[in-house]
C-alpha positions in Angstrom: 124.4 91.9 28.8 127.1 93.9 30.6 126.7 94.6 34.2 126.4 98.2 35.4 129.5 98.8 37.5 129.2 101.4 40.3 131.6 104.3 40.5 134.5 104.0 42.9 133.4 107.0 44.9 130.3 105.5 46.5 129.0 107.7 49.3 130.3 106.7 52.8 133.5 105.7 54.4 135.2 103.3 56.7 133.9 103.5 60.3 130.4 104.8 59.4 127.2 103.2 58.3 126.0 104.9 55.3 123.1 104.1 53.0 122.8 104.9 49.3 119.3 104.1 48.2 118.6 104.1 44.5 115.6 103.3 42.5 116.8 101.6 39.4 114.3 101.0 36.7 114.7 99.6 33.3 112.1 99.7 30.6 114.6 98.8 27.9 114.0 95.3 26.4 117.2 95.4 24.5 120.0 97.8 23.9 123.6 98.7 24.5 124.5 98.7 28.1 127.8 100.5 27.4 125.8 103.7 27.2 125.0 103.3 30.9 128.6 102.4 31.9 129.9 104.4 34.8 126.6 106.3 35.2 125.7 104.9 38.6 123.0 107.3 39.9 123.3 109.4 43.1 121.3 108.6 46.2 117.6 108.8 45.5 117.8 109.5 41.8 116.1 107.2 39.3 118.0 105.5 36.5 116.6 103.9 33.4 119.3 101.3 32.7 119.5 97.6 31.9 121.0 95.7 34.9 122.2 92.1 35.1 121.5 91.5 38.8 123.8 88.5 39.2 126.8 90.3 37.8 125.8 93.5 39.5 126.1 91.8 42.9 129.3 90.0 41.9 131.1 93.1 40.8 130.1 95.3 43.8 133.0 96.7 45.8 134.0 94.2 48.5 133.5 96.7 51.3 129.8 97.2 50.4 126.9 94.8 50.6 124.1 95.4 48.1 120.6 94.6 49.4 118.1 94.2 46.6 114.4 94.3 47.2 111.8 93.7 44.4 111.3 91.2 41.6 111.8 91.0 37.9 108.6 91.5 36.0 110.1 90.5 32.7 113.7 90.0 31.6 115.6 92.2 31.4 113.1 94.7 32.7 113.4 95.0 36.5 112.3 97.3 39.3 114.6 97.0 42.3 115.2 99.1 45.4 119.0 98.9 45.9 120.4 99.6 49.4 124.2 99.8 49.8 125.3 99.1 53.4 128.9 99.4 54.5 130.3 96.3 56.0 133.4 98.1 57.3 133.6 98.6 61.1 131.3 101.4 62.2 132.5 104.2 64.4 130.1 103.5 67.2 131.3 99.8 67.2 134.8 101.1 67.9 133.5 102.9 71.0 133.2 99.5 72.7 136.9 98.8 72.1 138.2 101.5 74.5 140.6 100.5 77.3 140.5 101.5 80.9 137.7 102.1 83.4 136.9 105.7 82.3 133.9 105.7 80.0 132.7 109.3 79.6 134.8 112.4 79.9 133.7 116.0 79.5 136.2 118.8 79.2 135.2 122.5 79.6 131.9 121.9 77.8 130.2 125.2 77.0 126.8 125.7 75.3 125.2 129.0 74.3 121.9 129.9 72.7 122.7 133.2 71.1 124.2 135.5 73.7 122.9 133.4 76.6 125.4 130.9 78.0 123.5 127.9 79.5 126.4 125.5 80.2 129.6 126.9 81.5 132.9 124.9 81.5 131.3 121.6 82.6 133.9 119.0 83.2 133.7 115.5 84.8 134.5 111.8 84.3 132.5 108.7 85.0 133.5 105.0 84.9 131.9 102.0 83.3 129.0 100.9 85.4 128.4 104.2 87.1 124.9 105.6 87.7 125.4 109.4 87.5 122.5 111.7 88.5 122.5 115.3 87.3 120.7 117.0 90.1 119.5 120.6 90.1 116.6 123.0 90.0 114.5 123.6 86.9 116.5 125.7 84.3 119.9 124.9 85.6 121.0 123.1 82.4 120.5 119.4 83.3 118.5 118.4 80.2 120.6 120.6 77.9 123.8 118.8 79.2 122.1 115.4 78.6 121.2 116.5 75.0 124.8 117.6 74.4 126.1 114.2 75.5 123.6 112.5 73.2 124.6 114.7 70.3 121.1 116.2 70.0 122.6 119.7 70.8 125.8 121.0 69.2 128.2 122.3 71.8 129.7 125.8 71.6 133.1 124.7 72.8 134.8 121.9 74.8 135.2 118.2 74.2 133.3 114.9 74.8 135.0 111.6 74.9 133.5 108.1 75.1 135.9 105.3 75.9 138.8 107.6 75.1 137.5 108.5 71.6 136.5 112.1 70.7 132.8 112.1 69.8 132.3 115.9 69.9 131.4 116.2 66.3 130.0 112.7 65.8 126.3 112.2 64.8 123.9 111.0 67.6 123.3 107.7 65.7 127.1 106.9 65.8 127.6 107.6 69.6 126.0 104.3 70.6 123.8 106.0 73.2 120.1 105.3 74.0 117.8 107.9 75.5 114.6 107.7 77.6 112.6 110.9 77.3 110.4 112.4 80.0 107.3 112.2 77.7 107.9 108.5 76.9 107.7 109.3 73.1 106.0 106.0 72.2 104.5 105.4 68.8 100.8 105.3 69.3 100.0 103.1 66.3 102.5 100.4 67.2 102.0 97.8 69.9 104.5 97.4 72.8 106.5 94.7 71.0 107.1 96.9 67.9 107.7 100.0 70.0 110.5 98.2 71.8 112.0 96.6 68.7 111.6 99.4 66.2 115.2 100.6 66.5 116.3 97.1 65.6 113.9 97.0 62.7 115.4 100.3 61.4 118.9 98.7 61.6 117.7 95.8 59.4 117.8 93.2 62.2 116.0 90.0 61.2 112.5 89.2 62.6 113.6 86.2 64.6 116.5 88.0 66.2 114.3 91.1 66.8 111.6 88.9 68.5 114.1 87.2 70.7 115.6 90.6 71.8 112.2 92.1 72.6 111.1 89.0 74.6 114.3 89.1 76.6 113.9 92.8 77.4 110.2 92.3 78.2 111.1 89.5 80.7 113.6 91.7 82.5 111.1 94.6 82.8 108.2 92.2 83.6 106.0 93.4 80.7 105.8 90.2 78.7 102.0 90.2 79.0 101.8 93.7 77.5 103.6 93.1 74.2 100.4 93.1 72.1 98.9 96.2 73.7 98.9 99.7 72.3 100.3 102.6 74.3 96.8 104.0 74.9 96.0 100.8 76.8 98.9 101.2 79.3 99.3 103.0 82.6 102.0 105.6 83.2 104.3 103.1 84.9 103.8 100.6 82.1 104.6 103.3 79.4 107.7 104.1 81.3 108.9 100.5 81.3 108.2 100.3 77.5 110.3 103.5 77.0 113.1 102.0 79.0 112.8 98.7 77.1 113.2 100.5 73.8 116.5 101.9 75.0 117.5 98.6 76.7 117.0 96.5 73.6 119.8 98.4 71.7 122.4 97.4 74.3 124.1 100.9 74.1 127.3 102.0 75.7 125.4 104.6 77.8 121.8 105.0 78.8 120.5 108.6 79.2 117.3 109.2 81.2 115.7 112.6 81.2 113.5 112.8 84.3 111.9 109.4 83.6 109.7 109.4 86.7 108.4 113.0 86.7 105.0 112.0 85.3 104.4 109.3 87.9 102.6 109.5 91.2 104.4 109.0 94.5 103.8 105.3 94.8 104.9 104.5 91.2 107.9 106.7 91.6 109.0 104.7 94.6 108.4 101.5 92.6 110.3 102.7 89.5 113.3 103.8 91.6 113.6 100.3 93.0 113.2 98.8 89.5 115.8 101.1 87.9 118.2 100.5 90.7 117.8 96.7 90.3 118.1 97.0 86.5 121.3 98.9 86.8 122.7 96.2 89.1 121.6 93.4 86.8 123.0 95.0 83.6 126.1 96.6 85.1 125.5 99.3 82.4 126.3 103.0 82.6 123.3 105.3 83.3 123.0 109.1 83.4 119.8 110.3 84.9 118.4 113.8 85.1 116.2 114.8 88.1 115.3 117.5 90.6 114.3 114.9 93.1 116.9 114.5 95.8 115.4 111.1 97.0 116.1 109.8 93.5 119.6 111.1 93.5 120.5 109.9 97.0 118.9 106.4 96.7 120.0 105.5 93.1 123.2 107.2 92.2 126.8 106.1 92.5 127.9 109.7 91.5 126.0 112.9 91.8 126.6 116.2 89.9 124.8 119.1 91.6 124.1 121.8 89.0 123.3 125.5 89.3 123.2 128.2 86.6 124.9 126.0 84.0 127.8 125.0 86.3 128.5 121.9 88.3 128.7 123.0 91.9 129.9 119.7 93.3 130.6 116.2 91.9 131.0 113.2 94.1 129.3 110.2 95.8 125.9 110.8 97.4 127.5 110.3 100.8 130.1 113.0 100.2 127.5 115.4 98.7 125.3 115.0 101.8 127.9 114.9 104.6 130.5 117.2 103.1 128.8 119.8 100.9 131.3 121.9 99.0 129.5 125.2 99.5 126.4 126.8 101.1 124.3 126.2 97.9 124.8 122.5 97.9 124.2 122.3 101.7 120.9 124.1 101.3 119.8 122.2 98.2 120.6 118.6 99.2 118.6 117.1 101.9 114.9 116.6 102.6 115.1 119.3 105.3 116.9 122.6 104.8 120.2 122.8 106.7 120.3 125.3 109.6 123.0 128.0 109.3 124.2 129.7 112.5 126.6 132.7 112.4 129.7 132.3 114.5 133.5 132.6 114.7 136.4 130.2 114.7 138.6 130.1 117.8 141.8 128.1 118.4 143.0 126.9 121.8 146.4 125.6 121.0 145.9 123.0 118.2 142.2 122.5 119.0 139.6 124.3 116.9 136.4 125.6 118.4 133.3 127.4 117.1 131.6 130.2 119.0 127.9 130.5 118.3 125.3 132.6 120.3 127.6 133.0 123.2 128.3 129.2 123.3 131.6 127.6 122.6 132.0 124.0 121.3 135.1 122.0 120.3 135.6 120.9 116.6 138.4 118.4 117.2 136.8 116.0 114.8 136.4 118.5 111.9 138.6 118.0 108.8 139.2 121.4 107.2 138.8 121.4 103.4 142.0 123.4 102.8 144.5 125.4 104.8 143.7 126.0 108.4 141.8 129.3 108.7 142.9 132.2 110.9 141.7 132.6 114.4 138.5 134.7 114.5 137.4 133.9 111.0 133.6 134.5 110.5 131.8 131.3 109.6 128.4 129.8 109.0 127.9 126.7 111.1 125.7 124.2 109.2 123.7 121.7 111.2 121.1 119.5 109.7 117.7 119.2 111.4 118.2 115.5 111.9 121.4 116.3 114.0 119.5 118.3 116.6 118.1 116.1 119.4 116.0 116.5 122.6 118.0 113.7 124.3 121.7 113.9 125.1 122.0 110.1 124.8 121.5 110.4 121.0 124.7 112.5 120.5 127.4 110.7 118.4 130.4 112.4 120.0 131.5 115.0 122.5 131.4 117.9 120.1 128.0 119.6 120.8 126.3 122.5 122.5 122.9 122.8 124.1 120.2 125.5 124.2 116.8 126.0 125.6 114.6 127.4 122.8 110.9 128.3 122.3 108.7 126.4 119.8 107.5 128.7 117.0 105.6 126.3 114.8 105.4 122.6 113.9 104.4 120.4 111.0 103.3 116.8 111.3 104.7 114.5 108.5 103.6 111.1 109.9 106.1 109.4 112.1 108.1 112.6 112.5 107.3 116.2 113.2 109.2 119.2 111.9 109.6 121.8 114.6 110.9 125.4 114.3 112.6 127.3 117.1 114.0 130.8 117.5 117.8 130.9 118.2 119.7 134.2 118.4 117.3 136.0 116.1 117.4 133.2 113.5 114.9 130.3 112.9 116.2 126.8 113.2 114.4 123.5 112.7 114.7 119.9 113.8 112.9 116.7 113.3 111.6 114.7 116.3 109.3 111.7 116.8 105.6 112.7 116.4 104.8 110.8 119.5 106.7 113.4 121.5 105.3 116.5 119.6 105.9 119.7 121.7 103.3 122.4 122.1 103.7 125.7 120.3 105.1 128.3 122.8 106.7 125.6 125.0 110.4 125.9 125.8 112.5 122.8 125.0 116.2 121.9 125.6 117.9 120.9 122.4 121.3 119.3 121.8 123.2 120.4 118.6 125.4 117.5 117.5 128.5 118.9 115.7 129.9 115.5 114.8 128.5 115.9 111.2 128.4 119.7 111.1 129.8 121.8 108.2 131.6 125.1 108.3 131.3 127.7 105.5 133.0 131.0 104.9 130.6 133.7 105.9 131.3 135.8 102.8 132.0 133.4 100.0 129.9 130.4 101.2 132.7 128.0 100.4 133.4 125.1 102.6 136.1 125.7 105.1 
């Protein structure tokens, strides 16, 4: 019997994994196979044709691997599910071949829902091994940006590159990215082992290889004893580890985590922060994490992107974001305690810069201006963090400071520290002091404002000076 030869234009192409599944049935005990010549059915369509399986496999195009499942009931009558899988290099495999340290690059990425623009000209680059945190308030576009990187949302304009290759129009499955969702998204009917290994199962990975990969990931995440449990039998922290394991087992180019700790209590959040930080160090992989929690950002990230209104306000290391905020918004948003802003003016005595605040004058010899030197008399906002205001002069880090005797308005005990608010020149300022030395409300206290780590912002634009 003649073999049924597939047409040359089998769906798919080099660089992509494509599947053409066909149900081929024959109920013809004998007949002329020439009538079926060149009538290879399209994906999903049935065909009643006689097939010689040995010659069918032998004459398949060399770039395609037929996978036949089923059994012959009687010769030549067969019922096979035929799956064609491209053996040519896949696009996402080529993403691992890029050169250089730069892994992800976004250029002027814009996303709109109808007339509403939710992402506005977002641009940044991260290197291999970075842990980038997208930090911002709810509704600022963090999760939307993460979905655009993953390919789950189509961007309106701009460009996304992974390892130097343009993936802007590439399907999510071909970007070699794994995502951990806020809601865990575990399959309730599958046990932990199958939840972790399900993506490998969908890729056709063999059982033994799948089992080894799941056990390896479970050991890293310390959940080996949970592999036979269902999601309903797990705690919140255990579910989060399983969700991370499901991403980890795929060994992707980039891990995306959408507020993975938002559903956990304070103790578990602290534990998961440590575990994710340790995991990042062990794997040396690239992570992008979305959060509104500044502690997560400061304690875990190698890079932070502070977002507001669909824009990136500042991109840099946690240290730079905290100690040299680029504008008033970043200075207010980053930090456990809101930065104090005091209205003043710049004054120059020769080459030395000074700031005049509330009738007091303090030198700024240490200060590094962000751009050109401002003019004498420029109106500024002096930013001083509560942790840089002391009751003891010995704690000052340099000679740049001023002191003031202020009245205590209110206080808030937080354990080892107490947050205290004072009135200063018609404004309210706060500082943190040890709770063992908690002042009484209404008492007057001498405070020393350390300007060694102070920031200056333009009074009108809010930009860093």
